All heavy atoms as a GROMACS GRO file, in nm:
protein
  633
    1MET      N    1   0.076  -0.118   0.000
    1MET     CA    2  -0.009   0.000   0.008
    1MET      C    3   0.092   0.121  -0.002
    1MET      O    4   0.179   0.138   0.079
    1MET     CB    5  -0.087   0.002   0.124
    1MET     CG    6  -0.163   0.130   0.143
    1MET     SD    7  -0.274   0.127   0.286
    1MET     CE    8  -0.154   0.167   0.416
    2ILE      N    9   0.063   0.212  -0.096
    2ILE     CA   10   0.132   0.349  -0.087
    2ILE      C   11   0.029   0.444  -0.051
    2ILE      O   12  -0.082   0.446  -0.102
    2ILE     CB   13   0.188   0.373  -0.228
    2ILE    CG1   14   0.297   0.269  -0.275
    2ILE    CG2   15   0.240   0.523  -0.243
    2ILE    CD1   16   0.346   0.287  -0.402
    3TYR      N   17   0.064   0.522   0.051
    3TYR     CA   18  -0.033   0.626   0.099
    3TYR      C   19   0.051   0.752   0.143
    3TYR      O   20   0.158   0.736   0.207
    3TYR     CB   21  -0.093   0.567   0.225
    3TYR     CG   22  -0.203   0.652   0.293
    3TYR    CD1   23  -0.345   0.636   0.258
    3TYR    CD2   24  -0.170   0.753   0.382
    3TYR    CE1   25  -0.440   0.712   0.310
    3TYR    CE2   26  -0.271   0.830   0.434
    3TYR     CZ   27  -0.397   0.809   0.402
    3TYR     OH   28  -0.497   0.884   0.457
    4THR      N   29   0.001   0.867   0.102
    4THR     CA   30   0.071   0.982   0.139
    4THR      C   31  -0.036   1.067   0.205
    4THR      O   32  -0.150   1.087   0.167
    4THR     CB   33   0.120   1.050   0.021
    4THR    OG1   34   0.214   0.970  -0.049
    4THR    CG2   35   0.190   1.182   0.062
    5SER      N   36   0.012   1.128   0.325
    5SER     CA   37  -0.075   1.216   0.407
    5SER      C   38   0.011   1.322   0.469
    5SER      O   39   0.121   1.286   0.512
    5SER     CB   40  -0.161   1.134   0.509
    5SER     OG   41  -0.237   1.217   0.579
    6TYR      N   42  -0.034   1.429   0.494
    6TYR     CA   43   0.039   1.544   0.561
    6TYR      C   44  -0.033   1.573   0.691
    6TYR      O   45  -0.160   1.609   0.678
    6TYR     CB   46   0.056   1.664   0.472
    6TYR     CG   47   0.139   1.634   0.353
    6TYR    CD1   48   0.077   1.589   0.222
    6TYR    CD2   49   0.273   1.637   0.346
    6TYR    CE1   50   0.147   1.568   0.114
    6TYR    CE2   51   0.347   1.614   0.231
    6TYR     CZ   52   0.288   1.573   0.124
    6TYR     OH   53   0.363   1.539   0.011
    7LYS      N   54   0.028   1.585   0.798
    7LYS     CA   55  -0.025   1.613   0.932
    7LYS      C   56   0.065   1.710   1.006
    7LYS      O   57   0.182   1.697   0.990
    7LYS     CB   58  -0.050   1.481   1.015
    7LYS     CG   59  -0.142   1.384   0.956
    7LYS     CD   60  -0.283   1.442   0.952
    7LYS     CE   61  -0.374   1.329   0.898
    7LYS     NZ   62  -0.519   1.381   0.893
    8LYS      N   63   0.003   1.794   1.073
    8LYS     CA   64   0.075   1.886   1.169
    8LYS      C   65   0.106   1.825   1.298
    8LYS      O   66   0.022   1.750   1.348
    8LYS     CB   67   0.009   2.017   1.190
    8LYS     CG   68   0.014   2.116   1.073
    8LYS     CD   69  -0.050   2.249   1.118
    8LYS     CE   70  -0.040   2.346   1.007
    8LYS     NZ   71  -0.102   2.472   1.044
    9ILE      N   72   0.224   1.855   1.344
    9ILE     CA   73   0.253   1.806   1.488
    9ILE      C   74   0.196   1.907   1.578
    9ILE      O   75   0.222   2.033   1.559
    9ILE     CB   76   0.398   1.790   1.503
    9ILE    CG1   77   0.460   1.673   1.413
    9ILE    CG2   78   0.445   1.759   1.656
    9ILE    CD1   79   0.607   1.655   1.419
   10ASP      N   80   0.130   1.868   1.695
   10ASP     CA   81   0.069   1.966   1.787
   10ASP      C   82   0.172   2.011   1.878
   10ASP      O   83   0.283   1.982   1.876
   10ASP     CB   84  -0.056   1.903   1.843
   10ASP     CG   85  -0.023   1.799   1.955
   10ASP    OD1   86   0.093   1.762   1.980
   10ASP    OD2   87  -0.120   1.742   2.008
   11ASP      N   88   0.133   2.098   1.972
   11ASP     CA   89   0.227   2.172   2.054
   11ASP      C   90   0.285   2.072   2.157
   11ASP      O   91   0.389   2.113   2.228
   11ASP     CB   92   0.149   2.284   2.124
   11ASP     CG   93   0.036   2.242   2.208
   11ASP    OD1   94  -0.016   2.123   2.195
   11ASP    OD2   95  -0.013   2.316   2.304
   12VAL      N   96   0.237   1.944   2.182
   12VAL     CA   97   0.312   1.866   2.257
   12VAL      C   98   0.381   1.740   2.189
   12VAL      O   99   0.426   1.638   2.238
   12VAL     CB  100   0.229   1.810   2.374
   12VAL    CG1  101   0.190   1.906   2.470
   12VAL    CG2  102   0.100   1.726   2.320
   13GLY      N  103   0.390   1.756   2.057
   13GLY     CA  104   0.469   1.663   1.972
   13GLY      C  105   0.376   1.550   1.920
   13GLY      O  106   0.441   1.453   1.855
   14ARG      N  107   0.246   1.560   1.925
   14ARG     CA  108   0.169   1.444   1.876
   14ARG      C  109   0.128   1.468   1.724
   14ARG      O  110   0.118   1.574   1.690
   14ARG     CB  111   0.033   1.430   1.960
   14ARG     CG  112   0.066   1.404   2.108
   14ARG     CD  113  -0.060   1.397   2.186
   14ARG     NE  114  -0.114   1.543   2.187
   14ARG     CZ  115  -0.193   1.580   2.270
   14ARG    NH1  116  -0.245   1.499   2.379
   14ARG    NH2  117  -0.243   1.710   2.280
   15VAL      N  118   0.099   1.351   1.663
   15VAL     CA  119   0.045   1.351   1.534
   15VAL      C  120  -0.066   1.248   1.527
   15VAL      O  121  -0.049   1.144   1.590
   15VAL     CB  122   0.149   1.326   1.421
   15VAL    CG1  123   0.213   1.190   1.442
   15VAL    CG2  124   0.103   1.346   1.278
   16VAL      N  125  -0.181   1.279   1.466
   16VAL     CA  126  -0.287   1.178   1.454
   16VAL      C  127  -0.270   1.089   1.327
   16VAL      O  128  -0.243   1.133   1.219
   16VAL     CB  129  -0.421   1.254   1.446
   16VAL    CG1  130  -0.530   1.154   1.414
   16VAL    CG2  131  -0.440   1.332   1.576
   17LEU      N  132  -0.272   0.947   1.353
   17LEU     CA  133  -0.276   0.863   1.233
   17LEU      C  134  -0.420   0.861   1.176
   17LEU      O  135  -0.521   0.844   1.253
   17LEU     CB  136  -0.236   0.727   1.290
   17LEU     CG  137  -0.089   0.711   1.340
   17LEU    CD1  138  -0.080   0.566   1.388
   17LEU    CD2  139   0.013   0.751   1.241
   18PRO      N  140  -0.428   0.878   1.047
   18PRO     CA  141  -0.563   0.880   0.985
   18PRO      C  142  -0.631   0.743   0.998
   18PRO      O  143  -0.577   0.643   1.016
   18PRO     CB  144  -0.524   0.900   0.828
   18PRO     CG  145  -0.393   0.973   0.834
   18PRO     CD  146  -0.326   0.909   0.955
   19LYS      N  147  -0.763   0.761   1.025
   19LYS     CA  148  -0.842   0.639   1.058
   19LYS      C  149  -0.826   0.529   0.952
   19LYS      O  150  -0.817   0.406   0.991
   19LYS     CB  151  -0.992   0.677   1.077
   19LYS     CG  152  -1.080   0.554   1.115
   19LYS     CD  153  -1.217   0.603   1.144
   19LYS     CE  154  -1.311   0.482   1.193
   19LYS     NZ  155  -1.278   0.350   1.173
   20ASP      N  156  -0.833   0.560   0.828
   20ASP     CA  157  -0.815   0.452   0.723
   20ASP      C  158  -0.695   0.383   0.741
   20ASP      O  159  -0.680   0.267   0.706
   20ASP     CB  160  -0.838   0.508   0.580
   20ASP     CG  161  -0.752   0.631   0.550
   20ASP    OD1  162  -0.708   0.706   0.631
   20ASP    OD2  163  -0.732   0.654   0.425
   21ILE      N  164  -0.574   0.449   0.780
   21ILE     CA  165  -0.448   0.378   0.797
   21ILE      C  166  -0.452   0.291   0.915
   21ILE      O  167  -0.412   0.177   0.911
   21ILE     CB  168  -0.340   0.477   0.815
   21ILE    CG1  169  -0.315   0.550   0.676
   21ILE    CG2  170  -0.211   0.400   0.864
   21ILE    CD1  171  -0.201   0.658   0.687
   22ARG      N  172  -0.514   0.348   1.022
   22ARG     CA  173  -0.529   0.263   1.152
   22ARG      C  174  -0.613   0.145   1.121
   22ARG      O  175  -0.583   0.025   1.167
   22ARG     CB  176  -0.598   0.342   1.262
   22ARG     CG  177  -0.509   0.448   1.308
   22ARG     CD  178  -0.557   0.521   1.433
   22ARG     NE  179  -0.700   0.538   1.451
   22ARG     CZ  180  -0.763   0.646   1.420
   22ARG    NH1  181  -0.696   0.755   1.376
   22ARG    NH2  182  -0.893   0.659   1.429
   23ASP      N  183  -0.710   0.152   1.035
   23ASP     CA  184  -0.807   0.035   1.012
   23ASP      C  185  -0.730  -0.060   0.930
   23ASP      O  186  -0.738  -0.178   0.940
   23ASP     CB  187  -0.934   0.083   0.931
   23ASP     CG  188  -1.032   0.152   1.014
   23ASP    OD1  189  -1.012   0.148   1.147
   23ASP    OD2  190  -1.115   0.234   0.969
   24GLU      N  191  -0.666  -0.016   0.821
   24GLU     CA  192  -0.593  -0.101   0.732
   24GLU      C  193  -0.477  -0.184   0.801
   24GLU      O  194  -0.462  -0.288   0.766
   24GLU     CB  195  -0.520  -0.016   0.631
   24GLU     CG  196  -0.438  -0.096   0.520
   24GLU     CD  197  -0.521  -0.171   0.419
   24GLU    OE1  198  -0.625  -0.140   0.392
   24GLU    OE2  199  -0.456  -0.266   0.373
   25LEU      N  200  -0.418  -0.119   0.906
   25LEU     CA  201  -0.311  -0.190   0.970
   25LEU      C  202  -0.364  -0.249   1.109
   25LEU      O  203  -0.281  -0.296   1.188
   25LEU     CB  204  -0.196  -0.092   1.003
   25LEU     CG  205  -0.135  -0.038   0.874
   25LEU    CD1  206  -0.026   0.069   0.913
   25LEU    CD2  207  -0.070  -0.149   0.791
   26ASN      N  208  -0.496  -0.246   1.131
   26ASN     CA  209  -0.554  -0.304   1.246
   26ASN      C  210  -0.492  -0.246   1.374
   26ASN      O  211  -0.461  -0.323   1.479
   26ASN     CB  212  -0.556  -0.455   1.249
   26ASN     CG  213  -0.628  -0.525   1.343
   26ASN    OD1  214  -0.743  -0.466   1.377
   26ASN    ND2  215  -0.596  -0.631   1.405
   27ILE      N  216  -0.481  -0.117   1.390
   27ILE     CA  217  -0.423  -0.043   1.498
   27ILE      C  218  -0.543   0.007   1.577
   27ILE      O  219  -0.620   0.078   1.524
   27ILE     CB  220  -0.332   0.070   1.456
   27ILE    CG1  221  -0.205   0.008   1.380
   27ILE    CG2  222  -0.284   0.147   1.568
   27ILE    CD1  223  -0.116   0.123   1.320
   28ARG      N  224  -0.542  -0.024   1.702
   28ARG     CA  225  -0.656  -0.005   1.782
   28ARG      C  226  -0.611   0.085   1.905
   28ARG      O  227  -0.490   0.091   1.929
   28ARG     CB  228  -0.731  -0.126   1.835
   28ARG     CG  229  -0.773  -0.221   1.733
   28ARG     CD  230  -0.891  -0.163   1.664
   28ARG     NE  231  -0.935  -0.252   1.552
   28ARG     CZ  232  -0.936  -0.211   1.418
   28ARG    NH1  233  -0.928  -0.084   1.393
   28ARG    NH2  234  -0.982  -0.298   1.332
   29ILE      N  235  -0.706   0.141   1.972
   29ILE     CA  236  -0.676   0.216   2.093
   29ILE      C  237  -0.601   0.126   2.187
   29ILE      O  238  -0.636   0.009   2.219
   29ILE     CB  239  -0.811   0.264   2.165
   29ILE    CG1  240  -0.883   0.374   2.076
   29ILE    CG2  241  -0.784   0.328   2.301
   29ILE    CD1  242  -1.015   0.414   2.130
   30ASN      N  243  -0.491   0.192   2.247
   30ASN     CA  244  -0.401   0.125   2.346
   30ASN      C  245  -0.295   0.035   2.284
   30ASN      O  246  -0.223  -0.030   2.353
   30ASN     CB  247  -0.478   0.066   2.465
   30ASN     CG  248  -0.546   0.166   2.548
   30ASN    OD1  249  -0.495   0.270   2.569
   30ASN    ND2  250  -0.667   0.128   2.592
   31ASP      N  251  -0.308   0.012   2.151
   31ASP     CA  252  -0.194  -0.069   2.094
   31ASP      C  253  -0.059   0.001   2.101
   31ASP      O  254  -0.065   0.125   2.106
   31ASP     CB  255  -0.228  -0.088   1.930
   31ASP     CG  256  -0.327  -0.201   1.906
   31ASP    OD1  257  -0.367  -0.276   2.015
   31ASP    OD2  258  -0.374  -0.210   1.795
   32MET      N  259   0.039  -0.070   2.109
   32MET     CA  260   0.175  -0.007   2.119
   32MET      C  261   0.233   0.004   1.979
   32MET      O  262   0.213  -0.094   1.893
   32MET     CB  263   0.270  -0.092   2.200
   32MET     CG  264   0.232  -0.114   2.339
   32MET     SD  265   0.257   0.043   2.430
   32MET     CE  266   0.432   0.057   2.427
   33LEU      N  267   0.292   0.112   1.951
   33LEU     CA  268   0.363   0.134   1.823
   33LEU      C  269   0.510   0.133   1.838
   33LEU      O  270   0.552   0.191   1.940
   33LEU     CB  271   0.319   0.261   1.740
   33LEU     CG  272   0.179   0.277   1.711
   33LEU    CD1  273   0.153   0.413   1.655
   33LEU    CD2  274   0.136   0.169   1.604
   34LYS      N  275   0.584   0.069   1.754
   34LYS     CA  276   0.741   0.073   1.753
   34LYS      C  277   0.784   0.196   1.673
   34LYS      O  278   0.724   0.214   1.551
   34LYS     CB  279   0.787  -0.061   1.702
   34LYS     CG  280   0.932  -0.069   1.691
   34LYS     CD  281   0.981  -0.199   1.632
   34LYS     CE  282   1.130  -0.199   1.608
   34LYS     NZ  283   1.160  -0.309   1.523
   35ILE      N  284   0.869   0.263   1.718
   35ILE     CA  285   0.910   0.385   1.642
   35ILE      C  286   1.068   0.357   1.617
   35ILE      O  287   1.150   0.343   1.710
   35ILE     CB  288   0.901   0.518   1.733
   35ILE    CG1  289   0.755   0.525   1.764
   35ILE    CG2  290   0.960   0.638   1.653
   35ILE    CD1  291   0.729   0.652   1.866
   36ASP      N  292   1.100   0.364   1.488
   36ASP     CA  293   1.249   0.350   1.446
   36ASP      C  294   1.288   0.477   1.374
   36ASP      O  295   1.198   0.530   1.296
   36ASP     CB  296   1.264   0.220   1.361
   36ASP     CG  297   1.244   0.101   1.428
   36ASP    OD1  298   1.316   0.074   1.534
   36ASP    OD2  299   1.155   0.014   1.394
   37VAL      N  300   1.402   0.513   1.372
   37VAL     CA  301   1.465   0.614   1.282
   37VAL      C  302   1.570   0.552   1.200
   37VAL      O  303   1.650   0.489   1.254
   37VAL     CB  304   1.519   0.733   1.375
   37VAL    CG1  305   1.582   0.834   1.284
   37VAL    CG2  306   1.403   0.790   1.461
   38GLU      N  307   1.561   0.566   1.072
   38GLU     CA  308   1.656   0.517   0.976
   38GLU      C  309   1.669   0.612   0.858
   38GLU      O  310   1.582   0.645   0.793
   38GLU     CB  311   1.601   0.379   0.924
   38GLU     CG  312   1.693   0.300   0.840
   38GLU     CD  313   1.638   0.173   0.794
   38GLU    OE1  314   1.598   0.090   0.885
   38GLU    OE2  315   1.625   0.144   0.673
   39ASP      N  316   1.798   0.663   0.840
   39ASP     CA  317   1.825   0.741   0.734
   39ASP      C  318   1.728   0.865   0.729
   39ASP      O  319   1.671   0.898   0.631
   39ASP     CB  320   1.818   0.678   0.598
   39ASP     CG  321   1.922   0.556   0.589
   39ASP    OD1  322   2.032   0.573   0.643
   39ASP    OD2  323   1.892   0.455   0.528
   40ASN      N  324   1.727   0.932   0.831
   40ASN     CA  325   1.638   1.054   0.843
   40ASN      C  326   1.480   1.018   0.824
   40ASN      O  327   1.412   1.110   0.789
   40ASN     CB  328   1.677   1.166   0.748
   40ASN     CG  329   1.791   1.227   0.806
   40ASN    OD1  330   1.830   1.239   0.929
   40ASN    ND2  331   1.874   1.294   0.716
   41ARG      N  332   1.437   0.901   0.843
   41ARG     CA  333   1.311   0.866   0.829
   41ARG      C  334   1.248   0.813   0.950
   41ARG      O  335   1.322   0.740   1.028
   41ARG     CB  336   1.288   0.762   0.714
   41ARG     CG  337   1.314   0.798   0.578
   41ARG     CD  338   1.307   0.684   0.487
   41ARG     NE  339   1.353   0.727   0.355
   41ARG     CZ  340   1.288   0.733   0.245
   41ARG    NH1  341   1.159   0.690   0.245
   41ARG    NH2  342   1.342   0.761   0.137
   42ILE      N  343   1.128   0.844   0.988
   42ILE     CA  344   1.060   0.786   1.111
   42ILE      C  345   0.973   0.673   1.059
   42ILE      O  346   0.894   0.686   0.965
   42ILE     CB  347   0.976   0.897   1.176
   42ILE    CG1  348   1.064   1.011   1.228
   42ILE    CG2  349   0.904   0.834   1.296
   42ILE    CD1  350   0.983   1.124   1.269
   43ILE      N  351   1.000   0.556   1.113
   43ILE     CA  352   0.922   0.438   1.073
   43ILE      C  353   0.834   0.383   1.189
   43ILE      O  354   0.890   0.363   1.289
   43ILE     CB  355   1.022   0.311   1.035
   43ILE    CG1  356   1.110   0.370   0.915
   43ILE    CG2  357   0.945   0.200   0.989
   43ILE    CD1  358   1.224   0.284   0.893
   44LEU      N  359   0.710   0.398   1.166
   44LEU     CA  360   0.616   0.348   1.267
   44LEU      C  361   0.558   0.214   1.231
   44LEU      O  362   0.524   0.180   1.108
   44LEU     CB  363   0.494   0.443   1.280
   44LEU     CG  364   0.518   0.577   1.332
   44LEU    CD1  365   0.388   0.661   1.329
   44LEU    CD2  366   0.574   0.576   1.463
   45SER      N  367   0.556   0.116   1.326
   45SER     CA  368   0.507  -0.010   1.295
   45SER      C  369   0.426  -0.048   1.427
   45SER      O  370   0.458  -0.025   1.541
   45SER     CB  371   0.610  -0.119   1.256
   45SER     OG  372   0.711  -0.122   1.337
   46LYS      N  373   0.326  -0.142   1.402
   46LYS     CA  374   0.257  -0.196   1.520
   46LYS      C  375   0.347  -0.292   1.596
   46LYS      O  376   0.404  -0.375   1.540
   46LYS     CB  377   0.133  -0.263   1.475
   46LYS     CG  378   0.039  -0.310   1.579
   46LYS     CD  379  -0.097  -0.367   1.530
   46LYS     CE  380  -0.178  -0.417   1.647
   46LYS     NZ  381  -0.306  -0.467   1.594
   47ALA      N  382   0.367  -0.273   1.725
   47ALA     CA  383   0.454  -0.351   1.805
   47ALA      C  384   0.389  -0.478   1.836
   47ALA      O  385   0.269  -0.484   1.870
   47ALA     CB  386   0.488  -0.271   1.931
   48GLU      N  387   0.452  -0.586   1.819
   48GLU     CA  388   0.402  -0.720   1.845
   48GLU      C  389   0.439  -0.750   1.985
   48GLU      O  390   0.560  -0.730   2.029
   48GLU     CB  391   0.461  -0.822   1.758
   48GLU     CG  392   0.406  -0.959   1.761
   48GLU     CD  393   0.450  -1.060   1.659
   48GLU    OE1  394   0.535  -1.014   1.572
   48GLU    OE2  395   0.412  -1.169   1.655
   49GLN      N  396   0.341  -0.790   2.064
   49GLN     CA  397   0.378  -0.823   2.205
   49GLN      C  398   0.455  -0.944   2.210
   49GLN      O  399   0.432  -1.045   2.139
   49GLN     CB  400   0.245  -0.837   2.289
   49GLN     CG  401   0.184  -0.716   2.322
   49GLN     CD  402   0.082  -0.731   2.433
   49GLN    OE1  403   0.034  -0.837   2.474
   49GLN    NE2  404   0.066  -0.618   2.506
   50THR      N  405   0.559  -0.948   2.297
   50THR     CA  406   0.648  -1.073   2.308
   50THR      C  407   0.668  -1.092   2.465
   50THR      O  408   0.654  -1.006   2.541
   50THR     CB  409   0.785  -1.043   2.240
   50THR    OG1  410   0.849  -0.935   2.305
   50THR    CG2  411   0.761  -1.028   2.095
   51CYS      N  412   0.713  -1.208   2.494
   51CYS     CA  413   0.744  -1.243   2.624
   51CYS      C  414   0.868  -1.164   2.674
   51CYS      O  415   0.964  -1.163   2.591
   51CYS     CB  416   0.764  -1.392   2.634
   51CYS     SG  417   0.834  -1.450   2.808
   52LEU      N  418   0.848  -1.110   2.790
   52LEU     CA  419   0.959  -1.027   2.848
   52LEU      C  420   1.097  -1.113   2.853
   52LEU      O  421   1.199  -1.052   2.835
   52LEU     CB  422   0.920  -0.977   2.984
   52LEU     CG  423   1.019  -0.899   3.069
   52LEU    CD1  424   1.049  -0.765   2.995
   52LEU    CD2  425   0.980  -0.887   3.210
   53PHE      N  426   1.078  -1.241   2.888
   53PHE     CA  427   1.196  -1.322   2.900
   53PHE      C  428   1.258  -1.384   2.776
   53PHE      O  429   1.386  -1.390   2.753
   53PHE     CB  430   1.176  -1.426   3.016
   53PHE     CG  431   1.148  -1.354   3.144
   53PHE    CD1  432   1.012  -1.351   3.194
   53PHE    CD2  433   1.236  -1.280   3.212
   53PHE    CE1  434   0.991  -1.290   3.314
   53PHE    CE2  435   1.207  -1.219   3.336
   53PHE     CZ  436   1.084  -1.227   3.389
   54CYS      N  437   1.169  -1.450   2.705
   54CYS     CA  438   1.216  -1.546   2.605
   54CYS      C  439   1.177  -1.482   2.455
   54CYS      O  440   1.226  -1.533   2.354
   54CYS     CB  441   1.159  -1.681   2.610
   54CYS     SG  442   0.988  -1.695   2.566
   55GLY      N  443   1.093  -1.386   2.441
   55GLY     CA  444   1.068  -1.329   2.321
   55GLY      C  445   0.956  -1.396   2.242
   55GLY      O  446   0.917  -1.356   2.135
   56LYS      N  447   0.893  -1.496   2.306
   56LYS     CA  448   0.798  -1.582   2.231
   56LYS      C  449   0.671  -1.497   2.213
   56LYS      O  450   0.650  -1.401   2.292
   56LYS     CB  451   0.755  -1.697   2.328
   56LYS     CG  452   0.666  -1.794   2.261
   56LYS     CD  453   0.639  -1.913   2.358
   56LYS     CE  454   0.546  -2.016   2.302
   56LYS     NZ  455   0.530  -2.128   2.404
   57THR      N  456   0.600  -1.517   2.098
   57THR     CA  457   0.480  -1.426   2.071
   57THR      C  458   0.343  -1.497   2.083
   57THR      O  459   0.238  -1.441   2.062
   57THR     CB  460   0.480  -1.381   1.924
   57THR    OG1  461   0.489  -1.497   1.834
   57THR    CG2  462   0.616  -1.291   1.904
   58SER      N  463   0.337  -1.618   2.141
   58SER     CA  464   0.214  -1.679   2.162
   58SER      C  465   0.200  -1.734   2.309
   58SER      O  466   0.312  -1.739   2.374
   58SER     CB  467   0.206  -1.812   2.062
   58SER     OG  468   0.300  -1.910   2.104
   59SER      N  469   0.087  -1.768   2.344
   59SER     CA  470   0.051  -1.805   2.479
   59SER      C  471   0.095  -1.698   2.583
   59SER      O  472   0.140  -1.735   2.679
   59SER     CB  473   0.120  -1.947   2.517
   59SER     OG  474   0.079  -2.044   2.427
   60LEU      N  475   0.066  -1.574   2.559
   60LEU     CA  476   0.103  -1.471   2.638
   60LEU      C  477   0.001  -1.431   2.748
   60LEU      O  478  -0.118  -1.444   2.725
   60LEU     CB  479   0.141  -1.338   2.554
   60LEU     CG  480   0.249  -1.356   2.458
   60LEU    CD1  481   0.263  -1.228   2.373
   60LEU    CD2  482   0.377  -1.388   2.520
   61LYS      N  483   0.047  -1.402   2.862
   61LYS     CA  484  -0.039  -1.354   2.964
   61LYS      C  485   0.027  -1.242   3.045
   61LYS      O  486   0.142  -1.219   3.019
   61LYS     CB  487  -0.054  -1.473   3.074
   61LYS     CG  488  -0.102  -1.606   3.017
   61LYS     CD  489  -0.218  -1.654   3.085
   61LYS     CE  490  -0.260  -1.783   3.023
   61LYS     NZ  491  -0.398  -1.779   2.983
   62SER      N  492  -0.056  -1.175   3.120
   62SER     CA  493   0.004  -1.073   3.204
   62SER      C  494   0.046  -1.130   3.342
   62SER      O  495  -0.040  -1.201   3.402
   62SER     CB  496  -0.104  -0.959   3.217
   62SER     OG  497  -0.044  -0.864   3.314
   63PHE      N  498   0.166  -1.109   3.379
   63PHE     CA  499   0.223  -1.166   3.500
   63PHE      C  500   0.278  -1.046   3.583
   63PHE      O  501   0.379  -0.985   3.542
   63PHE     CB  502   0.323  -1.270   3.485
   63PHE     CG  503   0.374  -1.334   3.606
   63PHE    CD1  504   0.311  -1.430   3.664
   63PHE    CD2  505   0.510  -1.290   3.652
   63PHE    CE1  506   0.367  -1.479   3.788
   63PHE    CE2  507   0.558  -1.348   3.767
   63PHE     CZ  508   0.486  -1.450   3.834
   64ARG      N  509   0.217  -1.002   3.693
   64ARG     CA  510   0.253  -0.892   3.776
   64ARG      C  511   0.289  -0.761   3.684
   64ARG      O  512   0.387  -0.698   3.695
   64ARG     CB  513   0.382  -0.928   3.850
   64ARG     CG  514   0.353  -1.031   3.949
   64ARG     CD  515   0.464  -1.063   4.044
   64ARG     NE  516   0.434  -1.181   4.131
   64ARG     CZ  517   0.518  -1.247   4.216
   64ARG    NH1  518   0.649  -1.218   4.201
   64ARG    NH2  519   0.473  -1.342   4.280
   65GLY      N  520   0.200  -0.748   3.588
   65GLY     CA  521   0.207  -0.614   3.505
   65GLY      C  522   0.294  -0.641   3.384
   65GLY      O  523   0.309  -0.532   3.314
   66LYS      N  524   0.351  -0.749   3.358
   66LYS     CA  525   0.437  -0.767   3.256
   66LYS      C  526   0.384  -0.874   3.162
   66LYS      O  527   0.308  -0.964   3.199
   66LYS     CB  528   0.586  -0.811   3.296
   66LYS     CG  529   0.640  -0.713   3.399
   66LYS     CD  530   0.678  -0.587   3.335
   66LYS     CE  531   0.741  -0.496   3.437
   66LYS     NZ  532   0.760  -0.352   3.396
   67THR      N  533   0.421  -0.868   3.030
   67THR     CA  534   0.381  -0.972   2.931
   67THR      C  535   0.481  -1.098   2.934
   67THR      O  536   0.598  -1.077   2.911
   67THR     CB  537   0.374  -0.912   2.796
   67THR    OG1  538   0.278  -0.799   2.794
   67THR    CG2  539   0.322  -1.013   2.692
   68VAL      N  540   0.425  -1.203   2.966
   68VAL     CA  541   0.517  -1.315   2.977
   68VAL      C  542   0.441  -1.451   2.936
   68VAL      O  543   0.316  -1.453   2.949
   68VAL     CB  544   0.546  -1.346   3.130
   68VAL    CG1  545   0.648  -1.459   3.160
   68VAL    CG2  546   0.604  -1.222   3.198
   69CYS      N  547   0.512  -1.540   2.868
   69CYS     CA  548   0.443  -1.657   2.801
   69CYS      C  549   0.421  -1.752   2.921
   69CYS      O  550   0.478  -1.743   3.040
   69CYS     CB  551   0.529  -1.718   2.701
   69CYS     SG  552   0.677  -1.804   2.765
   70GLU      N  553   0.322  -1.850   2.895
   70GLU     CA  554   0.286  -1.946   3.001
   70GLU      C  555   0.403  -2.028   3.056
   70GLU      O  556   0.420  -2.056   3.166
   70GLU     CB  557   0.179  -2.041   2.944
   70GLU     CG  558   0.058  -1.964   2.927
   70GLU     CD  559  -0.056  -2.050   2.862
   70GLU    OE1  560  -0.022  -2.165   2.815
   70GLU    OE2  561  -0.171  -2.015   2.859
   71LYS      N  562   0.497  -2.062   2.967
   71LYS     CA  563   0.617  -2.151   3.002
   71LYS      C  564   0.704  -2.064   3.096
   71LYS      O  565   0.754  -2.125   3.204
   71LYS     CB  566   0.698  -2.185   2.876
   71LYS     CG  567   0.808  -2.282   2.906
   71LYS     CD  568   0.887  -2.322   2.781
   71LYS     CE  569   1.004  -2.416   2.822
   71LYS     NZ  570   1.074  -2.454   2.694
   72CYS      N  571   0.730  -1.938   3.070
   72CYS     CA  572   0.813  -1.862   3.167
   72CYS      C  573   0.739  -1.831   3.291
   72CYS      O  574   0.812  -1.827   3.392
   72CYS     CB  575   0.859  -1.727   3.094
   72CYS     SG  576   0.983  -1.757   2.956
   73ILE      N  577   0.601  -1.815   3.292
   73ILE     CA  578   0.530  -1.802   3.417
   73ILE      C  579   0.555  -1.926   3.496
   73ILE      O  580   0.579  -1.915   3.622
   73ILE     CB  581   0.382  -1.781   3.388
   73ILE    CG1  582   0.374  -1.631   3.336
   73ILE    CG2  583   0.309  -1.788   3.517
   73ILE    CD1  584   0.219  -1.607   3.280
   74GLU      N  585   0.549  -2.038   3.431
   74GLU     CA  586   0.561  -2.164   3.506
   74GLU      C  587   0.697  -2.167   3.576
   74GLU      O  588   0.712  -2.208   3.694
   74GLU     CB  589   0.532  -2.290   3.415
   74GLU     CG  590   0.545  -2.426   3.476
   74GLU     CD  591   0.519  -2.529   3.382
   74GLU    OE1  592   0.424  -2.514   3.297
   74GLU    OE2  593   0.600  -2.625   3.385
   75GLN      N  594   0.799  -2.131   3.495
   75GLN     CA  595   0.939  -2.132   3.548
   75GLN      C  596   0.951  -2.026   3.663
   75GLN      O  597   1.025  -2.058   3.765
   75GLN     CB  598   1.035  -2.101   3.439
   75GLN     CG  599   1.039  -2.215   3.338
   75GLN     CD  600   1.136  -2.181   3.221
   75GLN    OE1  601   1.176  -2.074   3.202
   75GLN    NE2  602   1.168  -2.282   3.135
   76LEU      N  603   0.887  -1.917   3.647
   76LEU     CA  604   0.887  -1.818   3.758
   76LEU      C  605   0.826  -1.855   3.879
   76LEU      O  606   0.881  -1.841   3.991
   76LEU     CB  607   0.827  -1.683   3.709
   76LEU     CG  608   0.913  -1.605   3.609
   76LEU    CD1  609   0.815  -1.503   3.549
   76LEU    CD2  610   1.025  -1.542   3.670
   77ASN      N  611   0.715  -1.932   3.866
   77ASN     CA  612   0.650  -1.995   3.984
   77ASN      C  613   0.724  -2.091   4.061
   77ASN      O  614   0.695  -2.125   4.178
   77ASN     CB  615   0.509  -2.040   3.942
   77ASN     CG  616   0.412  -1.917   3.914
   77ASN    OD1  617   0.419  -1.823   3.979
   77ASN    ND2  618   0.325  -1.940   3.819
   78ASN      N  619   0.818  -2.166   3.981
   78ASN     CA  620   0.899  -2.273   4.036
   78ASN      C  621   1.018  -2.227   4.104
   78ASN      O  622   1.099  -2.309   4.156
   78ASN     CB  623   0.920  -2.375   3.920
   78ASN     CG  624   0.785  -2.456   3.903
   78ASN    OD1  625   0.697  -2.468   3.976
   78ASN    ND2  626   0.781  -2.491   3.772
   79THR      N  627   1.040  -2.096   4.098
   79THR     CA  628   1.183  -2.043   4.152
   79THR      C  629   1.155  -2.000   4.296
   79THR      O  630   1.049  -1.970   4.336
   79THR     CB  631   1.245  -1.941   4.066
   79THR    OG1  632   1.150  -1.834   4.061
   79THR    CG2  633   1.283  -1.996   3.938
   0.00000   0.00000   0.00000
């Protein structure tokens, strides 16, 4: 998808992502975005949740306010 849009940055540094882009990329309220800077370009991408310890992306749960997979939670409970 090629999309061009121009947006002003507000007085606290925010910019609004157009709704059609959010819908196309399945970005919802409270989703995390990853921000990269490469060659004078700002690259936004939807952040994929991963286990804090092993990086796994499936079987994730919240454990004491952190995202952790079931296997790591089991290991934490056994220590």
